[in-house]
N, C-alpha and C positions, 0 to 999 in steps of 0.2 A: 504493500500500500504506500509506503514511504517513497518508493521509486516512482510510482504512478503520480503521486503528488508533485514530486520534483520535476517530472516530465511536463506536467501541466503548467507549472510555474515557468519553466524554460520556454514553453510555447507562447505563453502570455508575454514574457519579457522580450522575445525575439524581435517582434516588430519595433519595440522601443529602442533596442540596440541597433537595429538596422537604420532607424531614423536618425540615430545619433552619429552614425558613421557614413551616411550617404546624404546627399543634398540634391533632391530631385530638381532638375533644371526646368524652369518655367518658360524658357525661350521657345517661341513658336517654332514648329517644325519647319525645316527648310532643307534644300538640297545639301547633302552631306557626304563627304568622302573621308575616310580615315586620314587624320593628319591635317584636314582642311579647316578645322575649327580651332581657334587658339586655346579654348578651354576643354575641348574634347566633349564627348557625349556624357550625359549623366542620367541616372535612372536606377532601377532596381539592380541592374547588372554592374553598376559602377564598381571601380576598384575599391573594395572594402575589406578584402582579405587577401593574404598571400599564401605562401606555402606553409607547411606545418612547422617548420623551424622558426618561422617569423610571425606566426599568427598572434593577434592581440587576444587578451584573456576572454573576450566575449565571443570569440569565434565558435566554440562548441555549441553555444545557444543558437547562433545563426545557422550553423551547419545542420542541427537537428530540425530547425524550422524549414530549411530548404529540402531536407530529406523527406519530411512529411508533406510539404507543399512546394513542389518544384517551381522555380521562378520562370513563368512563361512570358512575362512582360519585359520590355526594355525601352530605353529612350527611343522616341519616334524616329530620330535620325538614323540610328542603327537599323531599326526595322525597315525603314524606307530604303536604306542602302541595299539590304538583302532582297527586298521585294522587287527591286529593279534588276536583279541578276538575270542575265541571259545565259542559260545553261545548255544551249545548243552549240555543240562543237562542230567544226567543219568536217564534212564528209571527205572532201578532196581539196588539194591545193592547186592554185593556178599554175600552169606550166608543167603539170604532172605528166610523166612519161612512163610507159611500160606498166608491168603488173604491180599491184599493191599487196603488201604483206600485212595481215592484220592479226594482232595478238590481244587476247582478252584477259583482263585481271578482275578477280572478285575480291572485295575487301569488306571485312566486318569490324565491329567495335569490340568492346571488352568481353572477354570470355572469363567470367567469374567462377568461383567454386560453388557448386550445388552439392550439398552434403549427401543427398540421396540420389545423385545422378550416377548411374552405373549401367552396364549393358542390359540389365533387366528392365529398368525404368525408362531407358532411352531407346528401346527397340524401334520406335517410330519417330525419334527426335528429328531426323532430317528428311523424312518421307516427302514433305510438302515443298522442300527447297533443294532437294538433292541436285537437280539440274543446274541450279544457280551457283552451286559451289563446286560441283564435280566437272562440269563441262568447260568452264574457263581454263585457259592454259596455266594460270597460276592463281592460287587462292591464299589470301593473307588474313591474319587475325592478331589481336593483341591478347596474348596469354597472360592474364592478370593473376598469376599465382606461381610460386615455385612448384616443382614436381619432384619431390624427394621420395623415392620408393621405400627408403628405410624408415620413414616416418608415417604415422597414420594421417588420415585426411584432417585438414584443419580449416576451420571457418574463421570469420572476422573476429579479432583483428589480425590473426596470424594465419594466413591462408596456406594450404598445401593441397594441391590437386592429386588425384590418384592416377597411376599409369593408365588404368582403364578409361578414364575420362579423356585423356589426351589421345588414346588410340581411337576412340570414337570420332574425334575431330579429324584424325588422319584418314580414317576410312571414308569420311564424308568428302575428302578431297583437299584438305588444307595442306599446303606445301611449305609455308614459312610463317613463323611467329615472331612478333616482337616480344622480348622479355624485359624491355625497358619500361618499368612502371613503378609506382610507389610501393608496390608489394613485393618487389624483387628480392628484398632481404628479409622477408617474413620468417624464413627458416635459416637466417644467418648466412654467412659466406659459404659454409659447407652445403647448405641447401641450394644456393645459387650454382655451385659447381655440380652438384648431383643432378640438377635440372638440365644443365647443358649436356652432361654425359648421357642422360636418358634420351634427350632429343636426338643426339648423335646416333645413339643405338637404334632409334626408331627411324633414322634417316629423314628427320624433319629439320629443315633449315631454321636458323634462329639468328637474331641480331638484337643488340642493345645491352647485353651483358657478356662478360668475357673472362677467360681464365689467364690471359696474358695480354701484354700491350700489343704484341703482334696480332693476336686474334682480333683485338678491338680495332686496330688501325689498318690492317691489311687483309684480314680474312673474313670480313663481313660477306654475306651471300651475294653473288652475282649469278642469277639464274637465267638460263637461255630457253627461249621458246621461238620456234620457227626462224632461228637465226638472229633474233633480237635479244640482246643481253640487257637484263634489268637488274640494277643494284638496289638493295634494300638497306636502309639505315634507320636507326631508332634511338630516341633520347627521352629521358624523363626529368620532370621538374623536381622530384623529391623521392626519398626512400622512407618516408614516414618517420623521420627522426632516427632511423637506425643507421649507425655509422660504419663505414668500412675501416678496417685496420690500416695503420700507417703503411704506406707503400703499396696498398692495394686499391687505390682510388680508380685505377683503370678498369676495375671489375664492373662498374656501372657507368653508362653514358649519362652522366648527371649534369644538367644545365638548368639553372634556376629561372625557368621561364616565368614563374608566377611572382617573382619579387616585384614589389610595388615601387614605382618612382624611377626606374631605370631600365634600359634595354639590356638584356643579358648578353654575355659574350658568346657568340655563335661560331667562334673560330674553329672549334672542333668539328662542327657540321661542315663548314666550308672546306676544311682540310680533307674530310672524308669524301666529300663530293669530288674534289680534285683527284683523290686516289681512285675513286670509282671510275672516273673517265680514263685515268691512266691504265686501269685494268681492263679497258675495253667496253665499259658499260655504255650502251646507247641511251638508256633512260635511267633516272635515279628517282626512287620513291623514298620519301622521308616520313617516318612515323614519329609523331610528337605526342608525348603524354604531358598535357598542359591544361591550362584553362580552369574554369570554375565549376565545381561539382553542382549538379542539379539546377543549372541555369541554361535556358534555351538559346541564349545569344552570347557571343563572346564580347568581352570589353574591347574598347578601341585598341589598347596596347597589344592585345593578342592578334588583332587584325593587322596592325602595322608590322608586328613580328613575323606573321605568316608571309607578308609581302617581301620582307627583307630576306627570308630564307628562300623564297621562290626566286628572287633576283640573284641569289647566290648559286643557283643551279638546280634546285629541286623541280622535277617535272610534275610530281604529284605530292601533296602533303595530306597525310591521313592522321586526323586528330582523334585522341582518346582521353578519357578520364572523367568528363562531366556526368557520365552514366545516363544522359538523356541526349537526344539528337540536337544538333545545331546545324545551321544552314550550310549549303555548299556555295562556293564562289568560283567563277571563271575569272582568273586574273591574268592580265596581259603584262608580262614582266618587262623591266627595262632591258634593252638589248645591250649585251656586253659579251665579251669572249668567255667569261665565266658563267654566263647565264644558262638557263635550261635549254634542252634540246628542242622542246616544243614551243610553238608560238603562243599558246594559251595554256596556262597552268591551272590545274584543278586543286582547290583547297577545300578539304572536308574538315570543318572545325571540330566536329565530334560525331562519331558514328554510333554513339549510344552503346547499349548492351546487346550482344547477341545471346549471351548466357547470363542472365541477371541473377543477382542475389537479393533483390528487393522486390516488393510486391505492389508498388505503385504502378498504375497504368503507364505513366510517362517513362518509367524505367524498364518496362517490358515491351515498349514499342521501339522498333529499330528498322534498319534497312540493310540489305545486301547491296553494296555498291558495285556496279559493273562498269568498267572502263575499257574501251577499245582503243588500242594504239595502232597507228598505221605507219608504214614505211614505203617510200617510193622514190624514184629519181624525179627531181624537179629541176628543170633547166640543166640537166646533167649532173646535179649534185644530190647525194643521198640526204633525204629529209625525213623527220619524224613529226607526227602530230597526234593529238587526241582527236579521234574521229567520231567518237560517240560516248556519251555518258548516260547511264540509266540506273534505276534502282528498283529493287523488289521490296516493298514494305512488308515487314514481318512482325509478329506478335508472339510473345512467349506464353505457352499454354501449359498448365500443370494441374493435375487433379489426383486425389487419392482414390485408389481402387483396392479391392479386398487384398490385403497382404502386401501391397506394393504402391507404386505411383506411376503415373503416365505423363511423361514430358514430351512436348512437341514444339517445334518452331513452325508457326502457321503463316502461310502466304496469304496476307490479308485480302488482296484483290481477288485471288482465286477462290478463297473461302466465301467471300461475299457474293461473288458471281454465281455461286451454287446455293445461295441462301434459301431459295424456294424449293430445293431438293434435299430434304432431311437425310436421305440415304448417302449423300456425298460426304458429309462430315457428321456422322451420327453421334459423335462424342461432344459436339458443340451444342449447348443448350441456349435458351433465349438470353440468359444472363451473359454468356460468353459472346454471343452475337452482338449484343449491345456494346460490349467492350471493343469488339472489332470495329464497329462504327465509330466509337469514340477515338480509337487509335487512328482510323482513317482521317478523321477530322483534324487531329493533331498534325498529321503529315501534310494535309492539304493546306491548312491555315498557316503553318509555320515554315514548312520546308519545301513546298512546291509552289511558291508564289509565281504568278505569271502576269 
């Protein structure tokens, strides 16, 4: 009872704390681009918290408030900026000659630990989305947990996934994982090493944590599909206060993206992008564990940082950590020798959860992002571009059945198209169908503006 009372007090105090540290801007909404306003945007999403090493004392109250009630609103200028996004990427380039090679990438958000997720409860986990994950040439996800086979499964705040869970993902088609996230040290340095050894044993590529400086700087994965070589890089803003021992700082690609008031040093990313090009990578994908949890829009400083990393040579940026979806952006980078290979960069600020550990609708609604790269000769020179971007909206389904559980990732559009045929999805009841409609509205209103 005392814990319940304390939680109620926190919830009541959260808006007061929020009001004390944010200053909603009453400026009329106007055309806005990141960096184009002297004071920057203000609103619910304003820079009020940093990473866990630098959070003010009221942060736990605000965090609990957001966890219970994800922040869907934002300053009107940020919302207007994303609403105006044109997410249609070019099918072909002027002056194109000869055949076009096309490679498909699938990418998902955070893959959290589900304590009861196992081969028995996950028999139908990927039934509805198997084609979206298995058919692309490369599938990528953020593995937000150590996998130390010598330890039992661990839930929040010290995660540890089981080998069976990761094998489920491998069988579904995942080829490469980011291990750079704030839970990477949940089982200490020994758990980090055990995770990488297990992934090597399963022949799953990984990036973002390392056993040596050489592995960090020179042996990150460069995967090839249809002759196109794609490098994967990954970085995290925090390790939840868990420290690496002296001399082992190389073990986690740690960059304080969420520090307030200054732009972080991204020289490590720039160095790795140059190395990727030297190793023959045609395209570079950068996974960033950054941003504010349970907020649907990034703050201005994150948008500016995303642009800076794109200008430094990232062809796609895949964001993780907020546990809810955030918008996509088509960004035209500044042209420079060190810039990206593609003329238009895709920035996904947050892909949400594909395997959630929370029960809020917003945390169970996600997408499988599908990106098509193309290569062809243009005026006699080899060129690359993003030719198509699409996404499959998905919703996490779970229910108790006699003696077990049933977990599934539901293709929202497919399920709702069969709503009048109860035999197509017999396990979905009226309550779940209502949630599917609510999830569809979230996607339509916030992430597919036209």
